[in-house]
mmCIF entry with sequence, helices, sheets and N, C-alpha, C, O atoms, coordinates in Angstrom:
data_MODEL
# 
_entry.id   MODEL 
# 
_entity.id                         1 
_entity.type                       polymer 
_entity.pdbx_number_of_molecules   1 
# 
_entity_poly.entity_id                      1 
_entity_poly.type                           'polypeptide(L)' 
_entity_poly.nstd_linkage                   no 
_entity_poly.nstd_monomer                   no 
_entity_poly.pdbx_seq_one_letter_code       MQLVITAIAVIAGMTFSLAIALLVEEFIFGEVFRLFFARQAVRVKAEQKH 
_entity_poly.pdbx_seq_one_letter_code_can   MQLVITAIAVIAGMTFSLAIALLVEEFIFGEVFRLFFARQAVRVKAEQKH 
_entity_poly.pdbx_strand_id                 A 
# 
loop_
_entity_poly_seq.entity_id 
_entity_poly_seq.num 
_entity_poly_seq.mon_id 
_entity_poly_seq.hetero 
1 1  MET n 
1 2  GLN n 
1 3  LEU n 
1 4  VAL n 
1 5  ILE n 
1 6  THR n 
1 7  ALA n 
1 8  ILE n 
1 9  ALA n 
1 10 VAL n 
1 11 ILE n 
1 12 ALA n 
1 13 GLY n 
1 14 MET n 
1 15 THR n 
1 16 PHE n 
1 17 SER n 
1 18 LEU n 
1 19 ALA n 
1 20 ILE n 
1 21 ALA n 
1 22 LEU n 
1 23 LEU n 
1 24 VAL n 
1 25 GLU n 
1 26 GLU n 
1 27 PHE n 
1 28 ILE n 
1 29 PHE n 
1 30 GLY n 
1 31 GLU n 
1 32 VAL n 
1 33 PHE n 
1 34 ARG n 
1 35 LEU n 
1 36 PHE n 
1 37 PHE n 
1 38 ALA n 
1 39 ARG n 
1 40 GLN n 
1 41 ALA n 
1 42 VAL n 
1 43 ARG n 
1 44 VAL n 
1 45 LYS n 
1 46 ALA n 
1 47 GLU n 
1 48 GLN n 
1 49 LYS n 
1 50 HIS n 
# 
_struct_asym.id          A 
_struct_asym.entity_id   1 
# 
_struct_conf.conf_type_id            HELX_P 
_struct_conf.id                      HELX_P1 
_struct_conf.pdbx_PDB_helix_id       AA1 
_struct_conf.beg_label_comp_id       GLN 
_struct_conf.beg_label_asym_id       A 
_struct_conf.beg_label_seq_id        2 
_struct_conf.pdbx_beg_PDB_ins_code   ? 
_struct_conf.end_label_comp_id       LYS 
_struct_conf.end_label_asym_id       A 
_struct_conf.end_label_seq_id        49 
_struct_conf.pdbx_end_PDB_ins_code   ? 
_struct_conf.beg_auth_comp_id        GLN 
_struct_conf.beg_auth_asym_id        A 
_struct_conf.beg_auth_seq_id         2 
_struct_conf.end_auth_comp_id        LYS 
_struct_conf.end_auth_asym_id        A 
_struct_conf.end_auth_seq_id         49 
_struct_conf.pdbx_PDB_helix_class    1 
_struct_conf.details                 ? 
_struct_conf.pdbx_PDB_helix_length   48 
# 
_struct_conf_type.id          HELX_P 
_struct_conf_type.criteria    ? 
_struct_conf_type.reference   ? 
# 
loop_
_atom_site.group_PDB 
_atom_site.id 
_atom_site.type_symbol 
_atom_site.label_atom_id 
_atom_site.label_alt_id 
_atom_site.label_comp_id 
_atom_site.label_asym_id 
_atom_site.label_entity_id 
_atom_site.label_seq_id 
_atom_site.pdbx_PDB_ins_code 
_atom_site.Cartn_x 
_atom_site.Cartn_y 
_atom_site.Cartn_z 
_atom_site.occupancy 
_atom_site.B_iso_or_equiv 
_atom_site.pdbx_formal_charge 
_atom_site.auth_seq_id 
_atom_site.auth_comp_id 
_atom_site.auth_asym_id 
_atom_site.auth_atom_id 
_atom_site.pdbx_PDB_model_num 
ATOM 1   N N  . MET A 1 1  ? 83.704 9.030  97.299  1.00 0.00 ? 1  MET A N  1 
ATOM 2   C CA . MET A 1 1  ? 83.400 9.893  98.381  1.00 0.00 ? 1  MET A CA 1 
ATOM 3   C C  . MET A 1 1  ? 82.118 10.797 98.018  1.00 0.00 ? 1  MET A C  1 
ATOM 4   O O  . MET A 1 1  ? 81.182 10.980 98.797  1.00 0.00 ? 1  MET A O  1 
ATOM 5   N N  . GLN A 1 2  ? 82.207 11.303 96.802  1.00 0.00 ? 2  GLN A N  1 
ATOM 6   C CA . GLN A 1 2  ? 81.163 12.051 96.216  1.00 0.00 ? 2  GLN A CA 1 
ATOM 7   C C  . GLN A 1 2  ? 79.809 11.426 96.160  1.00 0.00 ? 2  GLN A C  1 
ATOM 8   O O  . GLN A 1 2  ? 78.773 12.065 96.342  1.00 0.00 ? 2  GLN A O  1 
ATOM 9   N N  . LEU A 1 3  ? 79.863 10.157 95.900  1.00 0.00 ? 3  LEU A N  1 
ATOM 10  C CA . LEU A 1 3  ? 78.481 9.313  95.819  1.00 0.00 ? 3  LEU A CA 1 
ATOM 11  C C  . LEU A 1 3  ? 77.863 9.373  97.298  1.00 0.00 ? 3  LEU A C  1 
ATOM 12  O O  . LEU A 1 3  ? 76.667 9.612  97.464  1.00 0.00 ? 3  LEU A O  1 
ATOM 13  N N  . VAL A 1 4  ? 78.720 9.149  98.333  1.00 0.00 ? 4  VAL A N  1 
ATOM 14  C CA . VAL A 1 4  ? 78.252 9.021  99.605  1.00 0.00 ? 4  VAL A CA 1 
ATOM 15  C C  . VAL A 1 4  ? 77.579 10.497 100.049 1.00 0.00 ? 4  VAL A C  1 
ATOM 16  O O  . VAL A 1 4  ? 76.482 10.536 100.606 1.00 0.00 ? 4  VAL A O  1 
ATOM 17  N N  . ILE A 1 5  ? 78.282 11.589 99.771  1.00 0.00 ? 5  ILE A N  1 
ATOM 18  C CA . ILE A 1 5  ? 77.888 12.939 100.090 1.00 0.00 ? 5  ILE A CA 1 
ATOM 19  C C  . ILE A 1 5  ? 76.464 13.140 99.329  1.00 0.00 ? 5  ILE A C  1 
ATOM 20  O O  . ILE A 1 5  ? 75.499 13.652 99.897  1.00 0.00 ? 5  ILE A O  1 
ATOM 21  N N  . THR A 1 6  ? 76.436 12.696 98.023  1.00 0.00 ? 6  THR A N  1 
ATOM 22  C CA . THR A 1 6  ? 75.259 12.812 97.286  1.00 0.00 ? 6  THR A CA 1 
ATOM 23  C C  . THR A 1 6  ? 74.086 12.065 97.873  1.00 0.00 ? 6  THR A C  1 
ATOM 24  O O  . THR A 1 6  ? 72.972 12.586 97.936  1.00 0.00 ? 6  THR A O  1 
ATOM 25  N N  . ALA A 1 7  ? 74.346 10.798 98.318  1.00 0.00 ? 7  ALA A N  1 
ATOM 26  C CA . ALA A 1 7  ? 73.333 9.954  98.845  1.00 0.00 ? 7  ALA A CA 1 
ATOM 27  C C  . ALA A 1 7  ? 72.803 10.562 100.261 1.00 0.00 ? 7  ALA A C  1 
ATOM 28  O O  . ALA A 1 7  ? 71.607 10.497 100.543 1.00 0.00 ? 7  ALA A O  1 
ATOM 29  N N  . ILE A 1 8  ? 73.709 11.127 101.093 1.00 0.00 ? 8  ILE A N  1 
ATOM 30  C CA . ILE A 1 8  ? 73.355 11.724 102.337 1.00 0.00 ? 8  ILE A CA 1 
ATOM 31  C C  . ILE A 1 8  ? 72.494 12.969 102.072 1.00 0.00 ? 8  ILE A C  1 
ATOM 32  O O  . ILE A 1 8  ? 71.515 13.216 102.775 1.00 0.00 ? 8  ILE A O  1 
ATOM 33  N N  . ALA A 1 9  ? 72.882 13.765 101.025 1.00 0.00 ? 9  ALA A N  1 
ATOM 34  C CA . ALA A 1 9  ? 72.154 14.943 100.720 1.00 0.00 ? 9  ALA A CA 1 
ATOM 35  C C  . ALA A 1 9  ? 70.729 14.635 100.310 1.00 0.00 ? 9  ALA A C  1 
ATOM 36  O O  . ALA A 1 9  ? 69.797 15.360 100.656 1.00 0.00 ? 9  ALA A O  1 
ATOM 37  N N  . VAL A 1 10 ? 70.573 13.560 99.573  1.00 0.00 ? 10 VAL A N  1 
ATOM 38  C CA . VAL A 1 10 ? 69.229 13.098 98.950  1.00 0.00 ? 10 VAL A CA 1 
ATOM 39  C C  . VAL A 1 10 ? 68.514 12.574 100.021 1.00 0.00 ? 10 VAL A C  1 
ATOM 40  O O  . VAL A 1 10 ? 67.312 12.839 100.053 1.00 0.00 ? 10 VAL A O  1 
ATOM 41  N N  . ILE A 1 11 ? 69.039 11.814 100.997 1.00 0.00 ? 11 ILE A N  1 
ATOM 42  C CA . ILE A 1 11 ? 68.217 11.218 102.208 1.00 0.00 ? 11 ILE A CA 1 
ATOM 43  C C  . ILE A 1 11 ? 67.813 12.353 103.106 1.00 0.00 ? 11 ILE A C  1 
ATOM 44  O O  . ILE A 1 11 ? 66.714 12.346 103.660 1.00 0.00 ? 11 ILE A O  1 
ATOM 45  N N  . ALA A 1 12 ? 68.681 13.330 103.260 1.00 0.00 ? 12 ALA A N  1 
ATOM 46  C CA . ALA A 1 12 ? 68.384 14.505 104.154 1.00 0.00 ? 12 ALA A CA 1 
ATOM 47  C C  . ALA A 1 12 ? 67.313 15.399 103.522 1.00 0.00 ? 12 ALA A C  1 
ATOM 48  O O  . ALA A 1 12 ? 66.433 15.884 104.233 1.00 0.00 ? 12 ALA A O  1 
ATOM 49  N N  . GLY A 1 13 ? 67.363 15.622 102.255 1.00 0.00 ? 13 GLY A N  1 
ATOM 50  C CA . GLY A 1 13 ? 66.419 16.305 101.549 1.00 0.00 ? 13 GLY A CA 1 
ATOM 51  C C  . GLY A 1 13 ? 64.994 15.665 101.595 1.00 0.00 ? 13 GLY A C  1 
ATOM 52  O O  . GLY A 1 13 ? 63.997 16.364 101.772 1.00 0.00 ? 13 GLY A O  1 
ATOM 53  N N  . MET A 1 14 ? 64.930 14.255 101.423 1.00 0.00 ? 14 MET A N  1 
ATOM 54  C CA . MET A 1 14 ? 63.636 13.614 101.453 1.00 0.00 ? 14 MET A CA 1 
ATOM 55  C C  . MET A 1 14 ? 63.116 13.634 102.889 1.00 0.00 ? 14 MET A C  1 
ATOM 56  O O  . MET A 1 14 ? 61.903 13.743 103.067 1.00 0.00 ? 14 MET A O  1 
ATOM 57  N N  . THR A 1 15 ? 63.901 13.541 103.861 1.00 0.00 ? 15 THR A N  1 
ATOM 58  C CA . THR A 1 15 ? 63.527 13.514 105.280 1.00 0.00 ? 15 THR A CA 1 
ATOM 59  C C  . THR A 1 15 ? 62.855 14.976 105.653 1.00 0.00 ? 15 THR A C  1 
ATOM 60  O O  . THR A 1 15 ? 61.797 15.093 106.270 1.00 0.00 ? 15 THR A O  1 
ATOM 61  N N  . PHE A 1 16 ? 63.561 15.931 105.227 1.00 0.00 ? 16 PHE A N  1 
ATOM 62  C CA . PHE A 1 16 ? 63.186 17.263 105.403 1.00 0.00 ? 16 PHE A CA 1 
ATOM 63  C C  . PHE A 1 16 ? 61.805 17.545 104.600 1.00 0.00 ? 16 PHE A C  1 
ATOM 64  O O  . PHE A 1 16 ? 60.858 18.146 105.107 1.00 0.00 ? 16 PHE A O  1 
ATOM 65  N N  . SER A 1 17 ? 61.815 17.154 103.592 1.00 0.00 ? 17 SER A N  1 
ATOM 66  C CA . SER A 1 17 ? 60.544 17.237 102.682 1.00 0.00 ? 17 SER A CA 1 
ATOM 67  C C  . SER A 1 17 ? 59.343 16.673 103.363 1.00 0.00 ? 17 SER A C  1 
ATOM 68  O O  . SER A 1 17 ? 58.296 17.305 103.500 1.00 0.00 ? 17 SER A O  1 
ATOM 69  N N  . LEU A 1 18 ? 59.544 15.434 103.792 1.00 0.00 ? 18 LEU A N  1 
ATOM 70  C CA . LEU A 1 18 ? 58.541 14.712 104.559 1.00 0.00 ? 18 LEU A CA 1 
ATOM 71  C C  . LEU A 1 18 ? 58.112 15.380 105.933 1.00 0.00 ? 18 LEU A C  1 
ATOM 72  O O  . LEU A 1 18 ? 56.946 15.384 106.327 1.00 0.00 ? 18 LEU A O  1 
ATOM 73  N N  . ALA A 1 19 ? 59.073 15.890 106.556 1.00 0.00 ? 19 ALA A N  1 
ATOM 74  C CA . ALA A 1 19 ? 58.734 16.528 107.884 1.00 0.00 ? 19 ALA A CA 1 
ATOM 75  C C  . ALA A 1 19 ? 57.906 17.826 107.523 1.00 0.00 ? 19 ALA A C  1 
ATOM 76  O O  . ALA A 1 19 ? 56.939 18.089 108.239 1.00 0.00 ? 19 ALA A O  1 
ATOM 77  N N  . ILE A 1 20 ? 58.188 18.575 106.566 1.00 0.00 ? 20 ILE A N  1 
ATOM 78  C CA . ILE A 1 20 ? 57.468 19.680 106.225 1.00 0.00 ? 20 ILE A CA 1 
ATOM 79  C C  . ILE A 1 20 ? 56.064 19.272 105.831 1.00 0.00 ? 20 ILE A C  1 
ATOM 80  O O  . ILE A 1 20 ? 55.065 19.822 106.296 1.00 0.00 ? 20 ILE A O  1 
ATOM 81  N N  . ALA A 1 21 ? 56.032 18.272 104.945 1.00 0.00 ? 21 ALA A N  1 
ATOM 82  C CA . ALA A 1 21 ? 54.654 17.857 104.385 1.00 0.00 ? 21 ALA A CA 1 
ATOM 83  C C  . ALA A 1 21 ? 53.895 17.492 105.646 1.00 0.00 ? 21 ALA A C  1 
ATOM 84  O O  . ALA A 1 21 ? 52.733 17.889 105.736 1.00 0.00 ? 21 ALA A O  1 
ATOM 85  N N  . LEU A 1 22 ? 54.421 16.783 106.623 1.00 0.00 ? 22 LEU A N  1 
ATOM 86  C CA . LEU A 1 22 ? 53.654 16.366 107.704 1.00 0.00 ? 22 LEU A CA 1 
ATOM 87  C C  . LEU A 1 22 ? 53.057 17.556 108.641 1.00 0.00 ? 22 LEU A C  1 
ATOM 88  O O  . LEU A 1 22 ? 51.933 17.545 109.143 1.00 0.00 ? 22 LEU A O  1 
ATOM 89  N N  . LEU A 1 23 ? 54.000 18.550 108.773 1.00 0.00 ? 23 LEU A N  1 
ATOM 90  C CA . LEU A 1 23 ? 53.631 19.648 109.504 1.00 0.00 ? 23 LEU A CA 1 
ATOM 91  C C  . LEU A 1 23 ? 52.590 20.538 108.950 1.00 0.00 ? 23 LEU A C  1 
ATOM 92  O O  . LEU A 1 23 ? 51.714 21.003 109.679 1.00 0.00 ? 23 LEU A O  1 
ATOM 93  N N  . VAL A 1 24 ? 52.663 20.826 107.517 1.00 0.00 ? 24 VAL A N  1 
ATOM 94  C CA . VAL A 1 24 ? 51.707 21.459 106.726 1.00 0.00 ? 24 VAL A CA 1 
ATOM 95  C C  . VAL A 1 24 ? 50.298 20.636 106.903 1.00 0.00 ? 24 VAL A C  1 
ATOM 96  O O  . VAL A 1 24 ? 49.283 21.264 107.206 1.00 0.00 ? 24 VAL A O  1 
ATOM 97  N N  . GLU A 1 25 ? 50.262 19.314 106.721 1.00 0.00 ? 25 GLU A N  1 
ATOM 98  C CA . GLU A 1 25 ? 49.110 18.563 106.729 1.00 0.00 ? 25 GLU A CA 1 
ATOM 99  C C  . GLU A 1 25 ? 48.519 18.637 108.109 1.00 0.00 ? 25 GLU A C  1 
ATOM 100 O O  . GLU A 1 25 ? 47.293 18.718 108.184 1.00 0.00 ? 25 GLU A O  1 
ATOM 101 N N  . GLU A 1 26 ? 49.294 18.617 109.302 1.00 0.00 ? 26 GLU A N  1 
ATOM 102 C CA . GLU A 1 26 ? 48.751 18.890 110.503 1.00 0.00 ? 26 GLU A CA 1 
ATOM 103 C C  . GLU A 1 26 ? 48.099 20.298 110.687 1.00 0.00 ? 26 GLU A C  1 
ATOM 104 O O  . GLU A 1 26 ? 47.088 20.401 111.382 1.00 0.00 ? 26 GLU A O  1 
ATOM 105 N N  . PHE A 1 27 ? 48.608 21.286 110.132 1.00 0.00 ? 27 PHE A N  1 
ATOM 106 C CA . PHE A 1 27 ? 48.052 22.591 110.303 1.00 0.00 ? 27 PHE A CA 1 
ATOM 107 C C  . PHE A 1 27 ? 46.780 22.769 109.620 1.00 0.00 ? 27 PHE A C  1 
ATOM 108 O O  . PHE A 1 27 ? 45.882 23.477 110.077 1.00 0.00 ? 27 PHE A O  1 
ATOM 109 N N  . ILE A 1 28 ? 46.686 21.972 108.260 1.00 0.00 ? 28 ILE A N  1 
ATOM 110 C CA . ILE A 1 28 ? 45.518 22.151 107.378 1.00 0.00 ? 28 ILE A CA 1 
ATOM 111 C C  . ILE A 1 28 ? 44.478 21.263 107.919 1.00 0.00 ? 28 ILE A C  1 
ATOM 112 O O  . ILE A 1 28 ? 43.373 21.741 108.174 1.00 0.00 ? 28 ILE A O  1 
ATOM 113 N N  . PHE A 1 29 ? 44.733 19.962 108.127 1.00 0.00 ? 29 PHE A N  1 
ATOM 114 C CA . PHE A 1 29 ? 43.764 18.964 108.448 1.00 0.00 ? 29 PHE A CA 1 
ATOM 115 C C  . PHE A 1 29 ? 43.644 18.419 109.976 1.00 0.00 ? 29 PHE A C  1 
ATOM 116 O O  . PHE A 1 29 ? 42.784 17.612 110.330 1.00 0.00 ? 29 PHE A O  1 
ATOM 117 N N  . GLY A 1 30 ? 44.597 18.959 110.797 1.00 0.00 ? 30 GLY A N  1 
ATOM 118 C CA . GLY A 1 30 ? 44.676 18.575 112.208 1.00 0.00 ? 30 GLY A CA 1 
ATOM 119 C C  . GLY A 1 30 ? 43.311 18.724 112.924 1.00 0.00 ? 30 GLY A C  1 
ATOM 120 O O  . GLY A 1 30 ? 42.815 17.838 113.619 1.00 0.00 ? 30 GLY A O  1 
ATOM 121 N N  . GLU A 1 31 ? 42.765 19.909 112.690 1.00 0.00 ? 31 GLU A N  1 
ATOM 122 C CA . GLU A 1 31 ? 41.461 20.314 113.467 1.00 0.00 ? 31 GLU A CA 1 
ATOM 123 C C  . GLU A 1 31 ? 40.368 19.355 112.884 1.00 0.00 ? 31 GLU A C  1 
ATOM 124 O O  . GLU A 1 31 ? 39.590 18.828 113.679 1.00 0.00 ? 31 GLU A O  1 
ATOM 125 N N  . VAL A 1 32 ? 40.272 19.116 111.642 1.00 0.00 ? 32 VAL A N  1 
ATOM 126 C CA . VAL A 1 32 ? 39.315 18.213 111.067 1.00 0.00 ? 32 VAL A CA 1 
ATOM 127 C C  . VAL A 1 32 ? 39.439 16.798 111.670 1.00 0.00 ? 32 VAL A C  1 
ATOM 128 O O  . VAL A 1 32 ? 38.429 16.209 112.052 1.00 0.00 ? 32 VAL A O  1 
ATOM 129 N N  . PHE A 1 33 ? 40.591 16.281 111.754 1.00 0.00 ? 33 PHE A N  1 
ATOM 130 C CA . PHE A 1 33 ? 40.733 14.964 112.271 1.00 0.00 ? 33 PHE A CA 1 
ATOM 131 C C  . PHE A 1 33 ? 40.423 14.825 113.765 1.00 0.00 ? 33 PHE A C  1 
ATOM 132 O O  . PHE A 1 33 ? 39.872 13.828 114.231 1.00 0.00 ? 33 PHE A O  1 
ATOM 133 N N  . ARG A 1 34 ? 40.842 15.973 114.547 1.00 0.00 ? 34 ARG A N  1 
ATOM 134 C CA . ARG A 1 34 ? 40.478 15.933 115.872 1.00 0.00 ? 34 ARG A CA 1 
ATOM 135 C C  . ARG A 1 34 ? 39.018 15.933 116.132 1.00 0.00 ? 34 ARG A C  1 
ATOM 136 O O  . ARG A 1 34 ? 38.507 15.180 116.961 1.00 0.00 ? 34 ARG A O  1 
ATOM 137 N N  . LEU A 1 35 ? 38.325 16.816 115.391 1.00 0.00 ? 35 LEU A N  1 
ATOM 138 C CA . LEU A 1 35 ? 36.875 16.745 115.543 1.00 0.00 ? 35 LEU A CA 1 
ATOM 139 C C  . LEU A 1 35 ? 36.275 15.395 115.145 1.00 0.00 ? 35 LEU A C  1 
ATOM 140 O O  . LEU A 1 35 ? 35.405 14.845 115.820 1.00 0.00 ? 35 LEU A O  1 
ATOM 141 N N  . PHE A 1 36 ? 36.742 14.927 114.106 1.00 0.00 ? 36 PHE A N  1 
ATOM 142 C CA . PHE A 1 36 ? 36.134 13.639 113.643 1.00 0.00 ? 36 PHE A CA 1 
ATOM 143 C C  . PHE A 1 36 ? 36.411 12.576 114.867 1.00 0.00 ? 36 PHE A C  1 
ATOM 144 O O  . PHE A 1 36 ? 35.447 11.960 115.319 1.00 0.00 ? 36 PHE A O  1 
ATOM 145 N N  . PHE A 1 37 ? 37.525 12.394 115.321 1.00 0.00 ? 37 PHE A N  1 
ATOM 146 C CA . PHE A 1 37 ? 37.822 11.334 116.386 1.00 0.00 ? 37 PHE A CA 1 
ATOM 147 C C  . PHE A 1 37 ? 37.175 11.762 117.647 1.00 0.00 ? 37 PHE A C  1 
ATOM 148 O O  . PHE A 1 37 ? 36.852 10.901 118.465 1.00 0.00 ? 37 PHE A O  1 
ATOM 149 N N  . ALA A 1 38 ? 36.960 13.004 117.872 1.00 0.00 ? 38 ALA A N  1 
ATOM 150 C CA . ALA A 1 38 ? 36.276 13.294 119.275 1.00 0.00 ? 38 ALA A CA 1 
ATOM 151 C C  . ALA A 1 38 ? 34.896 12.930 119.082 1.00 0.00 ? 38 ALA A C  1 
ATOM 152 O O  . ALA A 1 38 ? 34.331 12.367 120.019 1.00 0.00 ? 38 ALA A O  1 
ATOM 153 N N  . ARG A 1 39 ? 34.188 13.187 117.895 1.00 0.00 ? 39 ARG A N  1 
ATOM 154 C CA . ARG A 1 39 ? 32.847 12.763 117.742 1.00 0.00 ? 39 ARG A CA 1 
ATOM 155 C C  . ARG A 1 39 ? 32.638 11.294 117.917 1.00 0.00 ? 39 ARG A C  1 
ATOM 156 O O  . ARG A 1 39 ? 31.711 10.882 118.615 1.00 0.00 ? 39 ARG A O  1 
ATOM 157 N N  . GLN A 1 40 ? 33.508 10.450 117.277 1.00 0.00 ? 40 GLN A N  1 
ATOM 158 C CA . GLN A 1 40 ? 33.515 9.079  117.412 1.00 0.00 ? 40 GLN A CA 1 
ATOM 159 C C  . GLN A 1 40 ? 33.574 8.600  118.895 1.00 0.00 ? 40 GLN A C  1 
ATOM 160 O O  . GLN A 1 40 ? 32.830 7.712  119.311 1.00 0.00 ? 40 GLN A O  1 
ATOM 161 N N  . ALA A 1 41 ? 34.465 9.214  119.644 1.00 0.00 ? 41 ALA A N  1 
ATOM 162 C CA . ALA A 1 41 ? 34.641 8.769  121.022 1.00 0.00 ? 41 ALA A CA 1 
ATOM 163 C C  . ALA A 1 41 ? 33.363 8.993  121.814 1.00 0.00 ? 41 ALA A C  1 
ATOM 164 O O  . ALA A 1 41 ? 32.933 8.221  122.671 1.00 0.00 ? 41 ALA A O  1 
ATOM 165 N N  . VAL A 1 42 ? 32.767 10.216 121.407 1.00 0.00 ? 42 VAL A N  1 
ATOM 166 C CA . VAL A 1 42 ? 31.434 10.543 122.143 1.00 0.00 ? 42 VAL A CA 1 
ATOM 167 C C  . VAL A 1 42 ? 30.371 9.651  121.792 1.00 0.00 ? 42 VAL A C  1 
ATOM 168 O O  . VAL A 1 42 ? 29.609 9.295  122.692 1.00 0.00 ? 42 VAL A O  1 
ATOM 169 N N  . ARG A 1 43 ? 30.184 9.199  120.529 1.00 0.00 ? 43 ARG A N  1 
ATOM 170 C CA . ARG A 1 43 ? 29.261 8.199  120.148 1.00 0.00 ? 43 ARG A CA 1 
ATOM 171 C C  . ARG A 1 43 ? 29.444 6.854  120.789 1.00 0.00 ? 43 ARG A C  1 
ATOM 172 O O  . ARG A 1 43 ? 28.453 6.215  121.144 1.00 0.00 ? 43 ARG A O  1 
ATOM 173 N N  . VAL A 1 44 ? 30.739 6.360  120.966 1.00 0.00 ? 44 VAL A N  1 
ATOM 174 C CA . VAL A 1 44 ? 31.063 5.180  121.565 1.00 0.00 ? 44 VAL A CA 1 
ATOM 175 C C  . VAL A 1 44 ? 30.518 5.184  122.988 1.00 0.00 ? 44 VAL A C  1 
ATOM 176 O O  . VAL A 1 44 ? 29.864 4.253  123.458 1.00 0.00 ? 44 VAL A O  1 
ATOM 177 N N  . LYS A 1 45 ? 30.854 6.366  123.673 1.00 0.00 ? 45 LYS A N  1 
ATOM 178 C CA . LYS A 1 45 ? 30.523 6.443  125.096 1.00 0.00 ? 45 LYS A CA 1 
ATOM 179 C C  . LYS A 1 45 ? 28.943 6.462  125.239 1.00 0.00 ? 45 LYS A C  1 
ATOM 180 O O  . LYS A 1 45 ? 28.377 5.943  126.201 1.00 0.00 ? 45 LYS A O  1 
ATOM 181 N N  . ALA A 1 46 ? 28.325 7.058  124.280 1.00 0.00 ? 46 ALA A N  1 
ATOM 182 C CA . ALA A 1 46 ? 26.761 7.219  124.431 1.00 0.00 ? 46 ALA A CA 1 
ATOM 183 C C  . ALA A 1 46 ? 26.212 5.886  124.145 1.00 0.00 ? 46 ALA A C  1 
ATOM 184 O O  . ALA A 1 46 ? 25.194 5.530  124.738 1.00 0.00 ? 46 ALA A O  1 
ATOM 185 N N  . GLU A 1 47 ? 26.794 5.104  123.282 1.00 0.00 ? 47 GLU A N  1 
ATOM 186 C CA . GLU A 1 47 ? 26.216 3.742  122.993 1.00 0.00 ? 47 GLU A CA 1 
ATOM 187 C C  . GLU A 1 47 ? 26.421 2.839  124.192 1.00 0.00 ? 47 GLU A C  1 
ATOM 188 O O  . GLU A 1 47 ? 25.534 2.035  124.480 1.00 0.00 ? 47 GLU A O  1 
ATOM 189 N N  . GLN A 1 48 ? 27.562 2.921  124.930 1.00 0.00 ? 48 GLN A N  1 
ATOM 190 C CA . GLN A 1 48 ? 27.763 2.043  126.126 1.00 0.00 ? 48 GLN A CA 1 
ATOM 191 C C  . GLN A 1 48 ? 26.855 2.283  127.049 1.00 0.00 ? 48 GLN A C  1 
ATOM 192 O O  . GLN A 1 48 ? 26.501 1.322  127.732 1.00 0.00 ? 48 GLN A O  1 
ATOM 193 N N  . LYS A 1 49 ? 26.289 3.527  127.288 1.00 0.00 ? 49 LYS A N  1 
ATOM 194 C CA . LYS A 1 49 ? 25.408 3.950  128.412 1.00 0.00 ? 49 LYS A CA 1 
ATOM 195 C C  . LYS A 1 49 ? 24.001 3.344  128.190 1.00 0.00 ? 49 LYS A C  1 
ATOM 196 O O  . LYS A 1 49 ? 23.271 3.080  129.146 1.00 0.00 ? 49 LYS A O  1 
ATOM 197 N N  . HIS A 1 50 ? 23.626 3.122  126.854 1.00 0.00 ? 50 HIS A N  1 
ATOM 198 C CA . HIS A 1 50 ? 22.267 2.600  126.548 1.00 0.00 ? 50 HIS A CA 1 
ATOM 199 C C  . HIS A 1 50 ? 22.381 1.155  126.983 1.00 0.00 ? 50 HIS A C  1 
ATOM 200 O O  . HIS A 1 50 ? 21.416 0.398  126.872 1.00 0.00 ? 50 HIS A O  1 
# 
């Protein structure tokens, strides 16, 4: 029973850590990626008009 509780605690800890890491990454790099993809979308639309 202790092994099951330990496994659940480890999985929950890893899941929580991953969620926090993704949240921090979005706060730090989210704007950069949005600007990068927005510029690509504009370029594609501009190339289609020519």
